[in-house]
N, C-alpha and C positions, 0 to 999 in steps of 0.2 A: 733735419731741425726744424722745419717748417710742420712736418706732418706731427711731430712729437707737441709745438705747443696746439697746433689742433687737437690734438687727443685733449690736452689738458683742458682747451675752452671747452670740451665737448662735455668734460667731467664737473667743469665748472656750471653750466648749464640745469644739473639735476636741481629741478625746482622744489626740493625738500631738502636741502642741503645744511641749511639753517635748523631744521628738525634733528637731523643724524648728528650734527656737530654739538645739537646741546644732550644727545643721549651718550655719545660715545667721543672721549679724547680725539681719536684717531677716526673719523666719521669716514666712511666709505659708502658709496654710490648706493641710493636707496631701492625698495625693491621695485617702485615703480619706474625709476630709472632704467633699472638693468632690464624690465620688460620692454619698454622703448628704444633702446637701442637693440635688444635682439629682432623687436620688432622691423627697425629700421633698415638691418642688415638683410632681410628680405631670405635668411639661409640659415638652417641652426649652426649655432656656432660651439665650440669644443672650449673646454673650461679657460684654456691656454690662450684661445684667440679671444677671448671674451676679455680675459685679464689686458692683453696687448689692445683692442678696440678702445677699451676703459682708462689706458694709458696708466695702469696701477706698476708702481715700483717697489715701494715698501713690501717686505716681506711681511710684515705683521698684517698689513692692509691684505694682500693677497691671501692669506690665510685666514681674516675674518671675514672676504669676499667668500671664499671657499665654504663658511660655516652658514652664510647668509643663502647661496646657492641652494646647499641641502636641506637647508628650510623650508626653500622655495618647492623646492622637487617634493616634498613631505605633506606640502599646506596643496601642491596639486596645482599651481601655478605657472610651474615649469616641467616639464617630463623630458627624459633622455631616451633618443635614438639607439637603434641597434650599435651606431658607429659612434656612439658617446657622445653626437650633438644636444645641445640645450635647446630646447622647442618651448614657446609660448604655446599653452594650452588655450586652443582655438575655440571658444565655445561652440561654434556651429562643426568643427569636426570632433573634437577631442572634448567631453563630457567629464567632470571631476565630481562623485558622490560619493554617499554611503550606502553600502548592500543591506538589503532587507532580504533576509532568508525566509522561503515559504517550509515550512512543515514536509511538505510533499518534493522537496528536492531543486524547486525552481526559486527563482528569487526576482530581485527588480535593484534597480539602482536610482537612488532618491539623488538628484542634482542638488549641488550645493547653492546655485542660482535660482531653486526653488521651480523649475520648468518640468516638463512631463516627466514621468515615469521612464525608466527603459525596462525592458523584459531581458531575464537570465536565463538562457536552458539550462536544465540539469547539469550539461555537461559544461558549462560556463563557469557554474558554482561548484565543481568540484574544487577547484583551490581554495575556497573562500570560507570565510567566516563570517557569520550575521556582522553588520556593522564595520567590517572593516572600510576602510578609505579606496576606493580605486578610481583610476582614469579607464575610460571606456569609451569604444570608436561605434556608432552608429552603422549596424548592417541592415537595415532593412526593418521591413515590418511585417508583423506575422499575418495570418488568418483571422485576429480578430482586431486589427487594426493596432496592434500595439507596437511601439516602437520597439525592436530588437538590439541588443548590444552584445559587441567582444570585449573582454577584458585587453586591456592595453599594457597596464601598469599596475602593481600592488602596491601601493602608496602609505599605508600604515596598516598595521594589524591592530584590529580593535580588542584580540585576547591572547592572554599568553597563560591563561590559566582557566581549566573547566571544573565543573563539579556537576556530581552526578553518582549514579549507583554504579561499582562492581559487578561486572558478572564474567561467568568461567564458562567459555564452551570449547569442548575439547581438548582442555588443558591451556587454553590461552585466554589471558585475562584480557575485558577492553572494558571501557566505561561508557555507559547509555547519558548523555548529557540531561542535565535536568529540565534544561532551557530546549524547548522543541523546534526552535528557530537555530539551535546548533545542531545542523543536520551531519555532522560528522561524528560516528561513533571512533574512541579514540584506542589506540590498540596500546596496551600495557606490558611489557616483557617483565617475564619474571622476577627479573632482577631488580625491579623499579614498583613490587606492587607495594613494599612498603608494608607487611605484615598484613594488608585489609584483605579483609573476608565477603565473600558471595553475598548481594546485597547491601552493602554496608556504604554509608554516603561516604565520601572523599572529595578532596580537590588534586586534581592533576595539575600538574604541569608541564605543558606542549614542550617537547623537545623538536620536534620536529614537524612543521605545519602540513596540511595538507597540498598535494599536489595533484595535476592530470592523474599520475598513474598510480599514487596510491594514499593510505589512509594516514591521518596523524599520528603521531606516535608520542605519551606521553610517561610521567614518572610521579607516581602519587606522593604529594606534599602533608598530606594532612588527611588524617582519618575524622570525620566529623563523627561518625558513630551509628548508632541503629536508626532506622527509618522510624519516623512518628516520637520520636524524642520530645519536652518541650521545648518550644523556641526552636528546634532545628528548620521549620517552616521559612522563619527570616535570617537564620543563619546560612541555609542552602542557597537563598536570595541574593543574598549580598556576595555570596562569592561565585554564584552563577552568572550574576550581572556586573563582576569585576568593579564593587562598587570597595572604593578606597575606606579602611576602618584604622587600621593602625597609624598612628603618627609617626612619620621618620624624626630619626634622632636631632636632626637639623631643625626641627620644629621644635622640637623639646627644648632644645638647648635655647632657641630665639624665645620662646614664652617662660624659662625658668625664673628671671628676673622679675617677672609681673607680680604684683602683689594686687589686694583687693582693691587699695583704695586708687583714684586717680591724683600723680603728682601735682604737686600745686604749680610748678612750673609749663605743665602742660595746659593749664587752666588761662593764663596768660594771655593777651590779644585777644581775647575771647570776648563778647557780648556776654554779660550777665544775667542769665534768666532765673536763678535760683530762686526768686522770691516770686517768681511768676508761676500761679498753681496750673501747670502743667500736669496731666496724670494720663496713666497708661488704662487702656479698655480693653483685656484680650479674654481668652477662656480660661475657665476655672483652673483646665490643669496644664496653662502655658507655663512656662520654664525661662523663656528667654523673650525679654518684651523691646521690640524693633523701634515703636513710635511712641510719641506721646502727643496730646494735643491740646490745644486751651484755645477758645472763641469769644470774643467781645464785640458788641452790637457797635454799629459806627452809624454816622449821619444817614450814610447810602448803600448801607447793608451789613457786613460784618469783617470785623478782620483774624484771619485763621492763621495760627501756629502750630504747623506740624513738624514737631521736632523728631529726628531719627538718630538713632546712634551712631556717632561718627567713628566705625569701623575703620576709616581709611586713616585715621589719626594713629593707629596700631598697625595694620597691615601694609608696610612697603611695597610699594613696588619691586619686583625681582628677588623679594626674599623668600627663605627657605617658606614660610608660614603664606604667603603669597601664590607661590608655584601649587603648595599642596590645596589651598582653596579654590586654585584655577583648575587643580585636578580633578576635584570632588564636583564643582562647578554650583552645587547647593545641596543643601541639606536635604536626608532622605525620610522620609517620615512613615514607618513602618507600623503595624497594628501594635506591635508589641513593646517598640522601641525606636529611637532615633537616632541614624547615623548625623552628626553634625557637619558643616561647613567648615567649621571654626572650634579649636579645643575649647573646653568646659570654662577653664579660668576668663576666656574672653566673652562665646556664645552665653552664657550663664552669671556672666561676671561683669567687667569693664566694659564690656560692648551691650550687655543688658540695662536698659534704663530702671533699674530696682529702686523701689520707694525709698525716698528720706538719705539720699546718700547722691554724691556731685556726679555726673556724668558728664563727657563731653560729646556734644551733639552735631548736628548740622540742621541748621531751621529755613523750611520754607515759607516764608511770609507770605500771606494771601489775601488780596483784599478782592470779596465778591459780593455782587452786586445783591439788591432782594431778587432778581428775576435767577439769581444761580449762576451768574457767569463771572470768569475771573477778570477783574478789572486791571488790576498790577499784580507784579508780585516782585519778590527780591530771596536772595538766597546768604547767609552769611553762619558763619562757625559761632559757637558759642557754649556755654557751661548753664549744666541746668541742675534739679533738683526735682524729681516726681514726687508730687503733692499725696498720692495715694496710687493704689496699685487696685484699680476695681473691675470687676468679671461683667460680661455682656449681661447675665442674668441680673445684676446688683442695680445695675443703669436701668435696664425695662423696670425693674422694680419700683426704683425711686421715681423715674418720670412718668410709666403709666400705669403703674399698679398702686401710686402714693402709698409705699410702705412707710409708716412713720419712724420707727426706728431707725430705718438706712438714711432717711431726709435727714433728721436729727443730727445723725453721727457724723454726714457727709455736708453739714447746714451751710459752710462756707464755700463748698464746690458747687453746690445744686445752682444757682444762677448761670454759672458758666455752662454749667450741663445743660439746661434747660435752651440756653442761647445756642449750643449745638445741636439740639435738638431741632429748632428753627431753622438753623443752616439747612441740616440734612435735607427738611421737608422742602426747602427753596431750591437746593440741587438736586433732590429727587425729580421735582417739577421740571426744571431743564435736563433731566436725564430722559424723562419720557418726552416731553418736545422736539427734543435732538433725535430720537428715534433710537435710543440705545437698547439691544435686545437683552430682555430679562428672563431666561428660562427660568421654572418653576422647577427643580429637580430636589430630590431626597438625599441628603448625606447622611452618612450612617457613621457610628463606631463600636470598636468591639469593645466587650467586657470580658476579664478574664477573671476564671477563679485564683485560688491561692496555690493551686498546683502549677499556672501555667496554661490551664487549657482554656479555649474557648467556650465561653458559658453562655452569652448573647451578642446579636448584632441588634442595637436599639438605634433609631433615628435620630440625628442629631438635630435639635429644634434650630430655627435662626429667628430673631428678632429685630426689632426696628433698632437695637443699641449695635445689633451687629453690623445694623445697613447704614447705620449713624459713622462708623470708625470706617466702611467699604467708601463712602462716598468723599470724606477726606483726604484717603490715600489716593482716591484717583484723581482729585483735583489737584493734589501736590504733585503726582506721576507727571501729569497734563503741564501743569508748570516746567517742570525741569524738562522738559521734550522741546518745549518751546523757544527755553533758552537756549538749549543747547544747537538745535536747527535754527536757530537765528544766527548764532556765533559760529556755524560751519565748523563744529568743532568736530573730532571722530569719536562716535558714541554707539551704543547698542540701543536700538528700538525696539519694541514690543509690537511687532508688528501681526495682523490678521488680514490674511487676502479674501477677496470675496467669492461667493462659490466658484466652481470651475462649470465651464458651460454645459458637460457632463451631469452634471448632480442638479443644474439647473433645468435641464429639460426633463429628466426622473421626478423634481418634484412635480414641475407644473402637471405633468402628464399624471400622476398622484391625485393633483387638487381638484383639478378638472372632472376627475368620476368621482368628487365629493360635490360638485359644483360651488369650488372655491377659485378663487383667483390671487396670485401673489404679484401685485403691481410691479413698476419699474424695467417693465420691458427688459430688454438684453443683460441690463446692468441693474439690477434691484438694489435698494438700499435698505440699510439695517431699519432705517424708519418703514421700510416696504414689510418686512419682518414683523416688526413691533405692530403693524396696523393689522395684520392679519390675524396675529396672536390674540386682539383685544377682539377680533370680531367671533372666535372662534371658543372665548374661554368659558363658555355656558355650556356647549354640546357636550353631549355625553362621551362622544370621542374626540374629546381634546387634548385629553393625554396621549391619545396615537397621533393626532395630527403634529402636537410638540415633536414628539420624537424624529417622525421624520422630518419635520424642521431642522433640527439640532444635527441630525445625521446628513444633513446636504452642507452643513457647513467645516470649512476647514480648520487646520491645525493651528492656533498662533504660535508663532516663535519669536528669537532674537534675531535680530539684522540691523547690518552697518546702512542700510538705505532705509531711509521712511517711506512705506507706503500706506502709512495709516493704520486703523485697529478698525476693523468693518464690523464686529459685533458690540464695541463702544460706543460707535458712531464717532470716532475721533481723528482728526485728520493728522494727527501728531499726539504720539502715546509712549512712554516708555517707565520703566522698573526704577524707582528712586526708595521705596519707603521699608527695601526687608534686606539691608547687607550682611547682616549675622547670617543670614540662611541663603541667601543668590549671589553669585559673584555678579552677574551683571549690573546690578543694583551698587556694588563697590566700582565699579568700570565709572558707573553715571556721577557717581560722590568725586572721582579724583578728576573728572572731567569739569565738573563744576567748580572744585576748588582749583583747578588749574585757573579758570577764566577768573575767579576771585582774588589769585593773588599774582599771577603773569599778565594776564590779559591781553594774551597773544595767541590764539587757537593755531597755530601754525608752528609754534613751539612744543604744542602737546607732546609726549614721547610714543605717544600711539598712532601709528598712521593707518589709512583708512582702508588699506589689504590687512592689515592685522587684525584692525577689527572686526573686519569681514570673517576671518579667522576662529578668533574667539567667540562671534556669534553663531558660529556654524557647531561649535565644540559645544559651548553652555546647553544649546537648544538639543543636542545628541544628552549631556548628562540629564537634562530634565526628563527625556525622554527613556532614558535608562532605569532612573528612577518612579518614573510611572511603573512601567514594565516591571519592574521588581517588586514593587510594593502590590501591584494586582496578583502576581503570581504567589506572596507569601498568603495575601489575601485568599485567594482559590484553593489554597493548599489548605486552611483553617478551615475555610467551608465544608472543606472536602471531609476533613475530620471529623467534623461537627457532624456531618450527615450521615455517617458509619452507622450509627445505631438506630439512624430512623429509617432505614430499610424496611418497605412495607409499609412504611403509613400514610396516610391520605392528606393530602393540603389543596387549599383553597389556592389559586395561581392567577396570573395573568399574563397573555403574551405580549415577550418584549421583542422579539424577531422572528421573523419569517424567513426560511432558506429552502432552497431545492430538496435539501436533504432533511428536512423537519422544522419542528418550531422551539424556541427556546422559551421557557415560562418562569416566572419569578414567582417564587413560593411567598404568601401573603404571610405578613407580619416576620419571616424568617428574613426576608431581603436576601436570598441566595437562588441563584439559578440555575436550571437545569435544562437537559434538552429530551424531548422526544421526538424521537425518529420517526423518520416518515414509516416505518416497519412498523411501528409500534400505534398506525392510524389504523383509519378502516380497512380491510382488503378492498384495495379500489386502485385506478389509476389517476394520480393526482397531478395537475396540472400547476407550476408555480409562476406566479406573477411577480415579478420583483420591483414594477411600479406599483402595485397596490397592495406589496406586502400579504399575499392572500396564497392560499394554496386552497385549490380548489379538486371536489372530487368527482370524478368522469360520471362514474355509472349511479353512485350516491348523491351527488349535489353537495354535500357537507362542505362546509367551507371553512377556514382556519385563518383568520386575520390577525393581523397587529390589534393590539387593545383588546382582544377578547378575553373573559374569563372562564377558565378551566376548571376542571377539578382532578388532581392527578396523585399518581401513586410513585414513590420513591423505588424505582426499579433496583437498581445497582449504583455503586461508588467506586469510582477508579482512581486511588489516590497517586499513582504514577502520571497517569495522563490530566490529573485536576478534571477530570468530568463526572458530572453527575447525571445518572441517566433515569428521566422520567416515563412514566407511562401513563394515557388516560384511565381515568376511575371510571367514566362513562362514555359511551360512545355518545361523544356532544358534538357539535356543528351547526352553523347555521345555513340553510338551504342557500344553493348556489343564485345568484342573482343574474351572472353571466360566465360564458364559459370563454378559455382560452389561457393563452400564456406563453411562456417561451419554452419550458423543460417538462420534462414528463417523466415522474417517478413511480413504483409500485411500492405501494403498502403493503 
């Protein structure tokens, strides 16, 4: 009897019981408390033993606990040993992460906690797909000093469908995946070919995943068509990366009742901003409008309103629409189309701040000083009516080119736009003082003809109107992050780690050879980077230096832990301004609304471990979209270059490797490889620090940033590769010899 009471007392000590009670009618122990309980036992517990220790008697609670434990196993918080015992994943002994496969058969595990990657041998990769989630054990260090891992458990399969081309060999059908990181050929039995012919692009459902002893087996479920058909590049990329495109029936049912107008009852209890001249400023081809802005001068600076589409008012937590938005993670922008995170009735309708119609929004009201610092801020729900849909070019023409017709047409809005410009100047000065890094990169867009074929790739010009909106969004994101951090509520931050020790060492060695120095010692700040970029901007090799600086940087990700944003030089930063196209922004909106309505962070229905898992998922979907769009773009570029084999172009060396140089063709914005065998007949030394190839006999040098003249030698559509050859035997005399690798050309 006494023991039973002790168990109940233990259960009541769950520090997150209030939160669980808010989420469930019959609350069960939280994930945190389950982990604490297992750690306190000091040994693995079978599920039945865990139930006894937690003192659960109600069959419904036992069943709910079973579902929670399964979810924790899937998320890598727990792992089951061979005897069925539940173990807490110890970050020192066992590591949870995602697989990154290499086309050559080996791979790496990228830990969820952002630690050092682990190397996986080809043998360990046999049962794995790219992006699978796994638990691995550190088994040692290889000859190159990399930690090696052994797979303990496959937590989650990333792929259940594969897209590629069908081939027949000695009467046996198999699929060669289009995604080169999908390292397994899929066997297709005759009865599962589905009428697919040699060379056709198809989608295969994986019937049996690979193991240590056999290849995967699949079934053709969709024949996409012949290679190189218009739009095929995007169709293939969508399926190759498992990007959801079909709305589930449950979602269609939920949105069926939505209309084009906001119901009157939904406007009640909100601040009415419909008479305030808020405007949207976007690209000319934009269809969904996340944000609207308004600026007013104050005695101490400016009052800025950033109104963001209130997606959380329509996408309820746990609904079919919410589950699908989370599954997609973000909208994916391909060269020829968009795969949206939300259905069009929301993304282009109710949640889009279209002009002259009522829309629900969440507002960040910021008071900013003359020196560009946020003095105070508040957030609230509102109803607004955009007074104009402006483009970046129109705003630039009004403010900087003094276009008389546009200034007359938008006479009432012009004073507010001028204040926005003055505010931008102050924010930009604060950005420079803060030391945020601002890389000068060229963005491009694809131009298609009426047949859907790529006609040209043109640079996308940015002007100060773009920068006005960018600075306003940055300010709103910072204000949101500060609020959420201050209230200690679970949320997702946009974090950007400082460069790794290895990257910094290589960067400093490179800079020293140019007589340059990066300040900051072992822990340089963004300000040190910005200072160096300012010092070299007038140099002829400034583009090369900027490229090397950019490649030393880490990738920004979503995380439940705030470690700051290195590149933007913000100690606290999140994404608040694009909930139509990014799921993390939607989570931030929910956290802010909870603080506005409930005012108690501890009752927020998301836990910190859940938020950590969601951050990892959203980082994955962002990475997935980037890779899919890059694949589609590379395929389009290869197809575009097919009829240009033999033509000569000027180009710029944008990357140097042990196997050759990558050259970007001038005015085409397309990159190809000059393989080392196409260089002069010589032994070449590769210096990775100097990004340089040096000929041992001739002394010819090929370095990042050099200009060369090249001929298009060949185009390989399947491999997404463009092969180039030097039009002339060019190169610079060697300044010194040395390097780490030697290749013969």
